N, C-alpha and C positions, 0 to 999 in steps of 0.2 A: 287522854291525851294522845296516846299511842293509835289508840283506836280511829280518832278524828283524823291523825295525819296518815294513817294508812287509810282511809278512806277519801282523803282530798287527795292523794297519791291517785290511787285506783279511777277514783272521778278525772284528773288531768290525762294519764293515761290513755283514757278510754277516748277523751276529746282528740289527744293527738292522734291515736289511730284510727279513728272515723275520718279525720281529716287527711290523714295519708290516702287513706283508702279511696276517697273523695277523689283527692288527687290524680292515683292511680287511674280510677275510672275515666277521669275527663282528659287525662292525656292518651290512655290506648285508642290507638285507631282503631276507630270500629270499621273503617273499608280501606285497605289497602290498595295501592295503583300501582302495579309492580311493570316497570314500563323495560323492556324486553328489546335489546338492539344488539349487536354485535361487538360494540364497542371498538378502542382505539387507544393504542399508547400515548398516555399524556408527556411523556418523557421519551424521548428515543430511544433510550437505552432500554425500554421496555418494550423495543421491537420483537427480538427472538422470541419471548416468551408468547406476545401475541401471534406471531406467525407459528411460534409451533403448536397452538392451542386450533389453528385456524388451521392446518393441513393435517393436524391429527383428526378432524373431523367428517365422518366419511357419509354424513347428510350433506356436504357442500364441497367435499372434495372423495368422490368415490375411487377407494382401492381395495377394497375389500376390506378394510378394517383390521386386525389384528398385529400382529408382528409385522408383515409385511407394509404395512400403512405408517406403523412407525418407523420402519427403516428409509422410508421413500419419504418422508414427512422431515426426519432428522439430514439428509440431504439436500432438501430443495432448501427447508431454511437456513442450512449453511450459506448455501448460493446466493438466498435471495436476503437475507437480513444486512448484509453493508449497501446494497444499493435504497432498500427501503428505507433503512435508517438514514440515510443522508436526505430521502425525502421528508421524513417528520423533522429532519433538524430545520430544513427550507421554511415550513409551515409554524416553524414551534411547538411541535407535538400535536399530537390530535385534539381539539379540544371537543370532542363527544360530550364528555362527560360532565363537562363545564354547562353546555348546552341541555343536556338531557335533566340534570339538576336542578336548570333554572326553569325549564318549562316543568317539572314536576312541582317547582315551590308554585307557581302561579296557575296549575291544575289543580294541587290542592285549595288553596283560595276562594278559588270559581267554582270547585264540586262544594265547598262549605256552604258559598251565600247561595248558589242554586239547588240543594239538594243536603238539606238540614238534617233530616229524618237520618240520613248514613252518614252521616260526621260524627268525630273528626276523619278527615282522610289523609294517610300518609302517602308520597309519592316515595318507593324502591326504585331505584334505578340498578338494572339488570343486565349485566354484558354476558357475554356470551364467552367471549375469547380474551376481555383484560378487564381486569378491576373496578368496580366491585362485581366478581363472578356469581352466576344464579346459586350457588350453594353461599356466598356471603349473605346476599340479599335475603334469602330463604332463612339463614339462621337470626339476622336483626328481625325478621318479622316475629318469630318464636319467640325470640326472647321480648319484645314488644307486645307479647299475648294477640297476634293480629289472629281474629277468625273469621273473617269474611276478605275474600281477595279478589281483585280484576285483572286478570295476566292480559297486558295491552301492549299489543306489538306497534312497536314504533316503526316497522314497514308498511306504508299503505297500501300495499299490493304484496299478495300469498305466493311464498315459493316455499318447496321444501327445503330450498338451501338455505331459506333467513327463517321466516316465521316458526316452518317444520323444524327447524333445527334446534330453534330457542325453546318452542313449547316440546320437543322430546328430552332435552338436558334438564327444562323445568320439572317434568314428571319423574326423572331418575333421583333427581337431590329433594325432592318431596319423601320420593321412597326411602332415599337412603336416610333421613333425617328423620324418620318414622314421623312425617306430619299427616298423613294420608288421610285421618279423621280429623285433624286439628282443624283444617282450615276449608271453606265452602268457596269453590270459585266459581269465578263468572269469565269468559275469555270474549277479546275483542281481538281478529285476527287478522281483519284486514279493513280500510275504509277509501278503497279508491278513487270513489263518486262521491265524496261527502263533500257538499257545497262548500264549508268552512275551509276546508283544503285546496279545493281549488282555487276558490275567491283570492285566497291565502298566496297562491303561485302567481295568480293573474294582476294581484298588488305589484308582486315584484317585478315580473314582466314592465307592466306599463312603467315604473318607477326608473328601472335599467334604459328601457326603449327612449325615455326623455332625453336620455344622456347622447343619443345619434342628433346630429344634423336635421333640423324639423323637414327638408326636400328631400331626404333619404329615408324617413321612418316608414314610409308603405313599401318602400325596396330592401328591408332589413329580414334578414334569412333566420328565421326562427328553429335552431337545431333542437331538440328537446333529447337529453339523454338520460339514458337508463343505465344500471348497472346489468351488465349482459350475463347470460347463463348458459350453460352447455349443450348444445342440442339435443342430445341424449336425454338432457333434462325435460326437454322442451316434448320431445316426441313419446316420453311417459305417460305425457298428459296434462302437467305441470301447467297451472292458469297465470301464471306469470305475467308472461309476454302480452296475454289477452289483455288480461287485468292494466298495464300498463299503457297499451293502445287503447282502451278504453277511458281512461285517464286524458291521455293527449287526444281524443276526440271530444270531450266533454270539454276542455279547457278550450280549444277552438273553436266550438258552436259559441262558446262566452266569447270569447275574444271577436269572433266575426259580430257576435250582435252588438259589441260596442262601437261598430264602425270601423275597427280596424282589417286589413287587407293583404296581412302578411301572408307568404308563403312557407309552410313548415317542412320540417324532417325529423322522422325517431330515429335515434340511432343509437347503439349498444356500445358500453365501456368496459375496460378493467379486464377486460380477457387474460386468464392465467392458461399456461401451458399448450401444449400444440394439438389437441383436440378441438372438432369444429366447434366453435361458439354460436350464439345468435348476430346476425348481418341487417343491414349494414353496421359495421364499427365506427363509432364516433369519428377517429381519425381518418378512416377512407373516406366516409362523407364530407370531412373538410377540404380535403384533397379534390375530391368531386367537385365542390363548389366551386374552389376556386378555378379548377379545369374552366368551369363555365362563367369566370368573369364575374363571380360573385363578389362585391367588396364588403359589405356589411352583414355581420353574423352574430345575433343573440343567442346564445348557450344558454340554455334551462334544464338545469338538474332535476328533473321529473320523477323520480323515484327516493328522494333524500328527504328527510326532515330535519338534520342539520349537517352544520359543514364539517367537512373531515379530508381525509387526504383525495378522495375522489374527485371533490368540488376544490378545494383549495390550490393541490399541485396538478391532481390530472389534468383539469380544465383550466383551472387559474393560469397554471403555465405552461405546461406539457404542449396542451391544442393553442395556447395563444401562441406559442411558438411555431406550431407548426400550420397554425393558419396565416402566419406572416409570410412563413416561405413557400404557402401557395397563390398569395399576392391578396390573400384579404387585408384590406388596410385595417377596418376597422373591428376588432373580435373583442366582445363582450360576454361576459355572464352573469345572470343572477346570483344572488345570495339565494341558500335556502332558508323554511322558516324561521329554524333556530329559537329564537325566543320572543318573538315577536308577535 
């Protein structure tokens, strides 16, 4: 009797163990999609830590690294935090994490559908300056038993200050966590001319253009706005400006093929500090359009995949006010791709 009971328990235990192993195997991601971006403070109170990480990054703010960079970063963060925190309060905190996670969920479903051989897929939000940080994303991947991963830059255009910085941090943390041999990596580092990206921008342009008076649609000036970069970065051979320009040209080629005849301008926003940055700046372009008597402007954020402070506050509030002061009576802007 004891032997029968022992055999039954052993048999039942074996079945449970087999079931657990089967469940674990089915839920372990076969392919991880690491969605790399700068991130942003979801709560205004997170602004200081976000800015501290950003200004201590020598890839984006070149001050030599080390003690000097840390001292300068602390000074700059102390000066800028109150102002920037109020800006985040006005937009209710950065929505970048919400949109990135939403995009990741949609990406998982679509990849499972079109590529069952590499399924199940799991997206990991991986931010450079806000939670979840790179180390946190990798730690979760390690816990999940990930063996195959795609580092997917959420910046459509390559720059050493964005994708480059994210890639450097990814590799640093891979080494810190001893994961060099654990994961087989692939990389998507840019996609400035991907047709679905171009079409998504055009869809939003057409949707917002429909809000203008039908009699003035052809007179609406399209103001493409991208995050600026320091001129010393451009002079080193960074391809960001060229790739943004290529995106702009490709969009306008498709736009004109649809029968539109709007003029367009490419400008650069979000300069920080006193060093020379790429020109024309978006605010100077707005003022110049106002001086020419332009009344209708549609701003198109061209280098972003989620709405955040540069679109919602800088374009949606600051530039809208500057446009009104410049005599532009009808200033609108498109939302970016977000999760649609």
